[in-house]
C-alpha positions in Angstrom: -3.9 3.4 22.2 -5.6 1.1 19.7 -3.7 -1.1 17.2 -5.1 -2.1 13.8 -3.5 -4.8 11.7 -4.5 -5.3 8.0 -3.3 -8.5 6.4 -2.2 -8.2 2.8 -0.8 -5.2 0.9 -2.6 -5.0 -2.4 -5.4 -3.1 -4.1 -8.0 -4.6 -1.7 -6.2 -3.8 1.5 -4.2 -0.6 1.0 -7.2 1.8 0.5 -8.8 0.7 3.8 -5.5 1.1 5.5 -5.1 4.7 4.3 -8.8 5.4 5.1 -8.4 4.0 8.6 -5.2 6.1 9.1 -7.1 9.2 8.0 -10.2 8.6 10.2 -8.7 7.2 13.4 -7.0 9.0 16.3 -3.3 9.7 15.6 -2.4 7.6 18.6 -3.8 4.5 16.8 -1.3 2.4 15.1 -2.2 1.0 11.7 0.0 -1.8 10.5 -0.1 -3.4 7.1 1.3 -7.0 7.0 2.7 -8.1 3.7 5.0 -10.8 2.4 6.8 -8.3 0.2 8.4 -4.9 1.0 6.8 -2.9 -1.8 3.5 -2.5 -3.5 3.4 -3.2 -7.2 0.4 -1.9 -9.1 -0.2 -4.9 -11.4 -2.6 -3.2 -13.9 0.4 -1.0 -14.9 2.5 -4.0 -16.2 1.6 -3.2 -19.8 2.9 0.3 -19.4 6.2 -1.0 -18.2 6.3 -3.6 -21.0 5.9 -0.9 -23.7 8.2 1.6 -22.0 5.6 4.1 -21.0 6.6 3.7 -17.3 9.6 2.3 -15.4 9.2 -0.4 -12.9 10.0 2.1 -10.1 7.1 4.2 -11.3 4.5 1.5 -10.5 6.0 0.2 -7.3 6.3 2.0 -3.9 7.3 1.3 -0.4 4.5 1.1 2.1 4.2 4.0 4.4 1.0 5.2 6.1 2.5 8.1 8.0 
């Protein structure tokens, strides 16, 4: 069983984590290491500010399945 660790949990690191999870054997563990418990999509801040989205709409818990 292989283990992959990806440091950081933002726009630059989550897509490769999801891609690795999709391409690798299901016995491979993909771990994302972050200093926070949720991902916040920063470009969505204006949507929250004007009331088009709620903060919970632009933040999510990390889970790669």
